[in-house]
KEVEXTI-725947 format. One record per residue (C-alpha): residue in three letters; x, y, z. Coordinates in Angstrom, 1 decimal. Layout:
<pts>
<pt rest="ala" east="X" north="Y" up="Z"/>
...
</pts>
This chain:
<pts>
<pt rest="met" east="0.1" north="-0.3" up="-0.3"/>
<pt rest="ile" east="1.4" north="3.1" up="-0.9"/>
<pt rest="arg" east="0.5" north="6.1" up="1.2"/>
<pt rest="pro" east="-1.0" north="9.0" up="-1.7"/>
<pt rest="asn" east="1.8" north="10.7" up="-2.1"/>
<pt rest="gly" east="1.3" north="14.2" up="-0.3"/>
<pt rest="ile" east="3.8" north="17.2" up="1.1"/>
<pt rest="tyr" east="7.2" north="16.9" up="0.2"/>
<pt rest="gln" east="9.3" north="19.3" up="2.9"/>
<pt rest="val" east="12.4" north="20.2" up="3.5"/>
<pt rest="his" east="14.2" north="22.9" up="5.7"/>
<pt rest="leu" east="17.5" north="25.3" up="4.7"/>
<pt rest="leu" east="18.8" north="25.9" up="8.0"/>
<pt rest="thr" east="20.4" north="29.3" up="9.0"/>
<pt rest="ala" east="23.2" north="30.6" up="11.7"/>
<pt rest="glu" east="20.9" north="34.1" up="11.4"/>
<pt rest="pro" east="17.4" north="34.2" up="11.1"/>
<pt rest="pro" east="16.8" north="34.2" up="7.4"/>
<pt rest="val" east="15.5" north="37.4" up="5.8"/>
<pt rest="leu" east="14.4" north="37.1" up="1.6"/>
<pt rest="asp" east="14.6" north="39.9" up="-0.7"/>
<pt rest="leu" east="11.6" north="38.4" up="-3.2"/>
<pt rest="glu" east="12.3" north="41.1" up="-5.7"/>
<pt rest="arg" east="16.0" north="39.8" up="-6.4"/>
<pt rest="leu" east="14.2" north="35.9" up="-5.7"/>
<pt rest="leu" east="11.1" north="36.5" up="-7.5"/>
<pt rest="pro" east="12.9" north="37.1" up="-11.2"/>
<pt rest="val" east="14.8" north="34.0" up="-10.7"/>
<pt rest="leu" east="12.4" north="31.7" up="-9.9"/>
<pt rest="lys" east="10.5" north="32.5" up="-13.2"/>
<pt rest="glu" east="13.3" north="32.1" up="-15.4"/>
<pt rest="arg" east="14.2" north="28.9" up="-13.7"/>
<pt rest="cys" east="10.2" north="27.5" up="-13.5"/>
<pt rest="gly" east="8.4" north="29.3" up="-16.0"/>
<pt rest="arg" east="5.5" north="31.2" up="-14.8"/>
<pt rest="val" east="5.5" north="31.5" up="-11.1"/>
<pt rest="asp" east="2.6" north="33.5" up="-9.3"/>
<pt rest="val" east="2.6" north="35.0" up="-5.8"/>
<pt rest="val" east="-0.6" north="33.6" up="-4.3"/>
<pt rest="ser" east="-0.5" north="35.1" up="-1.2"/>
<pt rest="gln" east="1.8" north="36.9" up="1.3"/>
<pt rest="asp" east="2.0" north="37.5" up="4.6"/>
<pt rest="asp" east="4.3" north="39.1" up="6.9"/>
<pt rest="glu" east="3.7" north="38.7" up="10.2"/>
<pt rest="gln" east="7.0" north="40.3" up="12.4"/>
<pt rest="asp" east="5.9" north="39.8" up="15.9"/>
<pt rest="lys" east="5.5" north="36.1" up="15.6"/>
<pt rest="ser" east="9.0" north="35.8" up="13.9"/>
<pt rest="phe" east="7.6" north="34.6" up="10.2"/>
<pt rest="thr" east="7.2" north="35.2" up="6.6"/>
<pt rest="ile" east="5.1" north="33.0" up="4.1"/>
<pt rest="leu" east="4.8" north="33.1" up="1.1"/>
<pt rest="thr" east="2.7" north="31.0" up="-1.4"/>
<pt rest="leu" east="3.9" north="30.3" up="-5.2"/>
<pt rest="ala" east="1.8" north="28.6" up="-7.6"/>
<pt rest="tyr" east="3.3" north="26.9" up="-10.7"/>
<pt rest="pro" east="2.2" north="26.4" up="-14.5"/>
<pt rest="asp" east="0.2" north="23.0" up="-14.8"/>
<pt rest="leu" east="0.4" north="21.3" up="-18.0"/>
<pt rest="ala" east="-2.4" north="22.5" up="-19.2"/>
<pt rest="ala" east="-2.0" north="25.9" up="-21.3"/>
<pt rest="asp" east="-4.4" north="27.8" up="-19.8"/>
<pt rest="gly" east="-4.4" north="27.6" up="-15.6"/>
<pt rest="leu" east="-2.7" north="27.1" up="-12.8"/>
<pt rest="val" east="-2.2" north="24.0" up="-10.5"/>
<pt rest="pro" east="-3.7" north="25.3" up="-6.9"/>
<pt rest="pro" east="-0.6" north="27.0" up="-4.8"/>
<pt rest="ala" east="2.4" north="24.0" up="-4.9"/>
<pt rest="ser" east="4.7" north="25.6" up="-3.2"/>
<pt rest="val" east="4.5" north="27.1" up="0.3"/>
<pt rest="phe" east="8.0" north="28.8" up="1.9"/>
<pt rest="gly" east="8.2" north="30.4" up="5.3"/>
<pt rest="cys" east="11.3" north="31.9" up="7.1"/>
<pt rest="phe" east="11.3" north="30.9" up="10.9"/>
<pt rest="ala" east="13.3" north="32.9" up="13.1"/>
<pt rest="ala" east="13.6" north="29.8" up="15.9"/>
<pt rest="ala" east="16.2" north="27.3" up="16.3"/>
<pt rest="pro" east="15.3" north="24.4" up="14.4"/>
<pt rest="thr" east="14.6" north="21.3" up="16.9"/>
<pt rest="gly" east="12.3" north="18.5" up="16.6"/>
<pt rest="glu" east="12.1" north="14.7" up="16.7"/>
<pt rest="asp" east="12.1" north="14.9" up="12.7"/>
<pt rest="leu" east="15.1" north="16.3" up="12.7"/>
<pt rest="asp" east="16.9" north="14.0" up="15.7"/>
<pt rest="thr" east="16.0" north="11.1" up="13.8"/>
<pt rest="ala" east="17.3" north="12.6" up="10.5"/>
<pt rest="leu" east="21.0" north="13.0" up="12.4"/>
<pt rest="gln" east="20.1" north="9.7" up="13.4"/>
<pt rest="gln" east="19.9" north="8.2" up="9.8"/>
<pt rest="thr" east="22.2" north="10.8" up="8.2"/>
<pt rest="trp" east="25.7" north="8.6" up="7.3"/>
<pt rest="gln" east="27.5" north="10.9" up="4.9"/>
<pt rest="trp" east="28.1" north="13.9" up="6.8"/>
<pt rest="lys" east="27.4" north="12.6" up="10.3"/>
<pt rest="ala" east="29.4" north="14.3" up="12.9"/>
<pt rest="glu" east="30.3" north="17.4" up="10.8"/>
<pt rest="ala" east="26.2" north="18.1" up="10.8"/>
<pt rest="thr" east="25.5" north="17.7" up="14.4"/>
<pt rest="glu" east="27.5" north="20.4" up="14.7"/>
<pt rest="ala" east="26.4" north="22.3" up="11.5"/>
<pt rest="val" east="22.9" north="22.2" up="13.1"/>
<pt rest="ser" east="23.6" north="23.6" up="16.7"/>
<pt rest="arg" east="24.8" north="26.6" up="15.4"/>
<pt rest="cys" east="21.6" north="27.5" up="13.3"/>
<pt rest="gln" east="19.0" north="29.9" up="14.7"/>
<pt rest="gly" east="16.9" north="30.0" up="11.9"/>
<pt rest="tyr" east="15.0" north="27.7" up="9.3"/>
<pt rest="ile" east="13.4" north="28.4" up="6.0"/>
<pt rest="met" east="10.4" north="25.7" up="5.5"/>
<pt rest="val" east="9.6" north="24.7" up="1.8"/>
<pt rest="asn" east="6.4" north="22.6" up="1.4"/>
<pt rest="asp" east="5.6" north="21.3" up="-2.0"/>
<pt rest="met" east="1.8" north="21.1" up="-1.1"/>
<pt rest="leu" east="0.4" north="20.0" up="-4.4"/>
<pt rest="gly" east="2.8" north="18.9" up="-6.6"/>
<pt rest="arg" east="0.8" north="15.3" up="-6.8"/>
<pt rest="leu" east="-0.6" north="16.7" up="-9.0"/>
<pt rest="leu" east="2.4" north="16.8" up="-11.3"/>
<pt rest="pro" east="4.2" north="13.7" up="-13.0"/>
<pt rest="his" east="6.7" north="13.0" up="-10.1"/>
<pt rest="gln" east="10.3" north="14.0" up="-12.1"/>
<pt rest="gln" east="8.8" north="17.7" up="-13.1"/>
<pt rest="arg" east="8.1" north="18.0" up="-9.7"/>
<pt rest="met" east="11.3" north="17.3" up="-7.9"/>
<pt rest="glu" east="13.0" north="19.2" up="-10.7"/>
<pt rest="trp" east="10.7" north="22.7" up="-9.7"/>
<pt rest="leu" east="11.2" north="21.6" up="-6.0"/>
<pt rest="tyr" east="14.9" north="21.5" up="-6.5"/>
<pt rest="his" east="14.8" north="24.9" up="-8.7"/>
<pt rest="leu" east="13.2" north="26.6" up="-5.6"/>
<pt rest="ile" east="15.6" north="25.3" up="-3.3"/>
<pt rest="glu" east="19.0" north="26.2" up="-4.9"/>
<pt rest="ser" east="17.3" north="30.1" up="-5.8"/>
<pt rest="leu" east="16.7" north="30.3" up="-1.7"/>
<pt rest="leu" east="19.9" north="29.1" up="-1.4"/>
<pt rest="asp" east="21.2" north="31.7" up="-3.8"/>
<pt rest="gln" east="20.2" north="34.4" up="-0.8"/>
<pt rest="val" east="20.6" north="32.9" up="2.1"/>
<pt rest="asp" east="23.6" north="31.4" up="4.4"/>
<pt rest="cys" east="22.5" north="27.7" up="4.3"/>
<pt rest="his" east="24.2" north="25.9" up="6.9"/>
<pt rest="ala" east="22.5" north="22.7" up="6.7"/>
<pt rest="ile" east="19.7" north="20.8" up="4.5"/>
<pt rest="his" east="17.5" north="19.2" up="6.6"/>
<pt rest="trp" east="15.0" north="17.0" up="4.2"/>
<pt rest="val" east="12.4" north="15.9" up="6.2"/>
<pt rest="ser" east="10.6" north="13.8" up="4.2"/>
<pt rest="ser" east="13.8" north="11.7" up="3.2"/>
<pt rest="ser" east="14.8" north="11.5" up="7.0"/>
<pt rest="gln" east="18.7" north="13.1" up="6.6"/>
<pt rest="val" east="21.1" north="16.2" up="7.0"/>
<pt rest="val" east="22.3" north="17.2" up="3.8"/>
<pt rest="asn" east="26.2" north="19.7" up="3.6"/>
<pt rest="pro" east="24.7" north="22.4" up="1.4"/>
<pt rest="glu" east="27.8" north="22.7" up="-0.1"/>
<pt rest="ile" east="27.6" north="19.4" up="-2.1"/>
<pt rest="tyr" east="24.3" north="19.4" up="-2.6"/>
<pt rest="gln" east="25.1" north="22.6" up="-5.0"/>
<pt rest="ala" east="28.1" north="20.3" up="-6.4"/>
<pt rest="met" east="25.8" north="17.8" up="-7.2"/>
<pt rest="arg" east="22.8" north="19.7" up="-8.8"/>
<pt rest="arg" east="25.8" north="21.6" up="-11.1"/>
<pt rest="gln" east="26.7" north="18.3" up="-12.5"/>
<pt rest="gln" east="26.0" north="17.4" up="-16.1"/>
<pt rest="pro" east="23.8" north="16.2" up="-16.4"/>
<pt rest="pro" east="22.7" north="17.2" up="-12.2"/>
<pt rest="his" east="21.9" north="14.4" up="-9.6"/>
<pt rest="pro" east="18.3" north="13.5" up="-9.7"/>
<pt rest="leu" east="17.9" north="12.6" up="-6.5"/>
<pt rest="tyr" east="20.8" north="13.8" up="-4.2"/>
<pt rest="gly" east="19.2" north="14.6" up="-0.7"/>
<pt rest="ala" east="15.3" north="13.4" up="-1.9"/>
<pt rest="val" east="16.2" north="9.7" up="-1.3"/>
<pt rest="asn" east="18.4" north="8.1" up="2.0"/>
<pt rest="val" east="19.7" north="4.8" up="2.3"/>
<pt rest="arg" east="18.8" north="4.0" up="6.1"/>
<pt rest="leu" east="20.4" north="1.1" up="8.1"/>
<pt rest="phe" east="18.6" north="-0.6" up="11.1"/>
<pt rest="asn" east="19.9" north="-3.1" up="13.6"/>
<pt rest="ile" east="17.7" north="-5.7" up="14.8"/>
<pt rest="gly" east="18.7" north="-6.4" up="18.3"/>
<pt rest="asn" east="15.9" north="-9.4" up="19.1"/>
<pt rest="gly" east="17.0" north="-11.6" up="15.8"/>
<pt rest="gln" east="19.7" north="-13.4" up="14.1"/>
<pt rest="pro" east="23.2" north="-12.2" up="15.0"/>
<pt rest="gly" east="24.4" north="-9.5" up="13.0"/>
<pt rest="glu" east="20.3" north="-8.9" up="11.4"/>
<pt rest="val" east="19.7" north="-5.8" up="9.6"/>
<pt rest="val" east="17.1" north="-3.7" up="7.8"/>
<pt rest="met" east="18.2" north="-1.1" up="5.3"/>
<pt rest="asp" east="16.1" north="0.6" up="3.5"/>
<pt rest="thr" east="15.1" north="4.3" up="1.3"/>
<pt rest="leu" east="12.9" north="6.8" up="2.7"/>
<pt rest="gly" east="11.5" north="9.7" up="-0.5"/>
<pt rest="leu" east="10.2" north="7.9" up="-3.2"/>
<pt rest="ala" east="6.8" north="7.1" up="-1.0"/>
<pt rest="ala" east="6.4" north="11.0" up="-1.0"/>
<pt rest="leu" east="6.2" north="11.0" up="-4.4"/>
<pt rest="gly" east="3.7" north="8.2" up="-5.2"/>
<pt rest="leu" east="6.8" north="5.5" up="-5.8"/>
<pt rest="pro" east="7.3" north="2.6" up="-3.5"/>
<pt rest="asp" east="10.9" north="2.4" up="-1.5"/>
<pt rest="val" east="12.8" north="-0.1" up="-1.7"/>
<pt rest="gln" east="13.8" north="-2.6" up="1.1"/>
<pt rest="cys" east="16.1" north="-5.7" up="1.8"/>
<pt rest="his" east="16.5" north="-8.0" up="5.3"/>
<pt rest="phe" east="19.5" north="-9.5" up="5.4"/>
<pt rest="ile" east="22.1" north="-10.9" up="7.4"/>
<pt rest="asn" east="26.0" north="-11.5" up="6.5"/>
<pt rest="leu" east="26.4" north="-8.9" up="3.5"/>
<pt rest="asp" east="28.3" north="-5.8" up="2.9"/>
<pt rest="leu" east="26.3" north="-2.6" up="4.2"/>
<pt rest="asn" east="28.2" north="-0.3" up="1.6"/>
<pt rest="ala" east="27.5" north="-2.5" up="-1.3"/>
<pt rest="val" east="23.7" north="-3.3" up="-0.3"/>
<pt rest="ala" east="23.1" north="0.3" up="0.0"/>
<pt rest="asn" east="24.3" north="1.0" up="-3.0"/>
<pt rest="leu" east="22.6" north="-1.6" up="-4.7"/>
<pt rest="leu" east="19.5" north="-0.3" up="-3.1"/>
<pt rest="tyr" east="20.2" north="3.4" up="-3.5"/>
<pt rest="asn" east="21.0" north="2.5" up="-7.6"/>
<pt rest="leu" east="17.6" north="0.7" up="-7.5"/>
<pt rest="ala" east="15.7" north="3.9" up="-6.0"/>
<pt rest="leu" east="17.5" north="5.5" up="-8.9"/>
<pt rest="tyr" east="15.9" north="2.9" up="-11.7"/>
<pt rest="leu" east="12.3" north="3.3" up="-10.3"/>
<pt rest="phe" east="12.7" north="7.2" up="-10.7"/>
<pt rest="gln" east="13.7" north="7.2" up="-13.7"/>
<pt rest="gln" east="11.5" north="4.0" up="-15.0"/>
<pt rest="gly" east="8.3" north="4.1" up="-12.6"/>
<pt rest="asp" east="6.8" north="1.4" up="-10.4"/>
<pt rest="ile" east="7.6" north="-1.4" up="-13.8"/>
<pt rest="ile" east="9.5" north="-4.2" up="-11.4"/>
<pt rest="asp" east="6.4" north="-6.7" up="-11.0"/>
<pt rest="asp" east="6.7" north="-9.5" up="-8.1"/>
<pt rest="gly" east="9.4" north="-12.2" up="-9.0"/>
<pt rest="asn" east="10.9" north="-10.2" up="-11.3"/>
<pt rest="thr" east="14.5" north="-10.6" up="-10.5"/>
<pt rest="val" east="17.8" north="-7.9" up="-9.8"/>
<pt rest="glu" east="21.4" north="-8.8" up="-10.3"/>
<pt rest="gly" east="22.7" north="-9.5" up="-6.4"/>
<pt rest="leu" east="26.2" north="-8.6" up="-5.2"/>
<pt rest="gln" east="27.6" north="-12.3" up="-5.8"/>
<pt rest="pro" east="28.7" north="-13.5" up="-9.7"/>
<pt rest="gly" east="25.1" north="-14.3" up="-11.2"/>
<pt rest="ser" east="23.5" north="-14.0" up="-8.4"/>
<pt rest="lys" east="19.9" north="-12.9" up="-8.9"/>
<pt rest="trp" east="17.5" north="-11.6" up="-5.8"/>
<pt rest="val" east="13.8" north="-11.8" up="-5.9"/>
<pt rest="cys" east="11.6" north="-8.9" up="-5.7"/>
<pt rest="gln" east="8.0" north="-8.8" up="-3.7"/>
<pt rest="his" east="5.9" north="-5.6" up="-3.1"/>
<pt rest="glu" east="5.1" north="-5.5" up="1.1"/>
<pt rest="glu" east="4.3" north="-2.9" up="3.6"/>
<pt rest="ala" east="7.7" north="-1.7" up="5.1"/>
<pt rest="ile" east="9.3" north="-3.1" up="8.0"/>
<pt rest="val" east="10.1" north="0.1" up="9.3"/>
<pt rest="ala" east="8.0" north="3.1" up="9.9"/>
<pt rest="pro" east="6.7" north="5.3" up="8.0"/>
<pt rest="gln" east="4.0" north="3.1" up="6.9"/>
<pt rest="arg" east="4.1" north="2.7" up="3.3"/>
<pt rest="glu" east="5.1" north="0.2" up="0.2"/>
<pt rest="val" east="8.1" north="-1.0" up="-0.5"/>
<pt rest="leu" east="9.8" north="-3.0" up="-2.8"/>
<pt rest="asp" east="11.9" north="-5.9" up="-0.8"/>
<pt rest="val" east="14.4" north="-7.4" up="-2.6"/>
<pt rest="asn" east="15.3" north="-11.0" up="-1.2"/>
<pt rest="pro" east="18.5" north="-11.6" up="-1.4"/>
<pt rest="gly" east="17.8" north="-15.3" up="-0.4"/>
<pt rest="lys" east="19.6" north="-17.9" up="1.4"/>
<pt rest="pro" east="22.1" north="-18.2" up="2.8"/>
<pt rest="tyr" east="21.5" north="-13.9" up="3.6"/>
<pt rest="ala" east="18.3" north="-13.5" up="4.0"/>
<pt rest="ala" east="16.9" north="-13.0" up="7.3"/>
<pt rest="gly" east="13.4" north="-13.1" up="9.2"/>
<pt rest="asn" east="10.8" north="-15.7" up="7.5"/>
<pt rest="arg" east="12.0" north="-16.5" up="4.3"/>
</pts>
């Protein structure tokens, strides 16, 4: 069961409370995204936030998608269980991420409200354009990808997006690791997080005695394939495993680890599969 793809959320964490120059921002957005309309603006200094609602053009020539993106500037240190969890599942920038977050006293919240009305690849491109336009204006110390539960170095993020072609999923999908304490010795669940919010299955593997980095690379590459091609791997299909000539069987299942969502489970077979397999 895939949860209906809903709001995609990203927080840009800043050392000082962020201030945006809309006269600079909107022309850049229009250049990158096409027509961009300000639907509403709410600036309440006493509450220390500013909210701007944008609408992007839809695929039809005669209308707009209802407000597609909302971003707010908050003069408060970023905190919360979601951020703590993201720091625990941040692997590429772990120690530095915690230190960078501790220096931040403000953040910009980006909500992709009704992007589910759009094809997922176009949706992510417009979200990337919005994030990159905001990064050009503020001194961002860390990016909290709420929907993929990780914290990303903004300099590395921008470098990945400047590649030709730009990296299609950097930040948007995370590979998570969970040790199963009451299972077999060395029992592990690894999964991706980020695709379900786009209406696609994430990827999962439940195993023992396999190289963690190799499994992580396999799951990430499979997630990239699903993002580019769609949910086209049927139950019972196989993908190439880690051992030469091995084939791992795929099956759509409910995720072992929260949040509740459909995943494409990849079974490494004996002697590596864990659980009731």
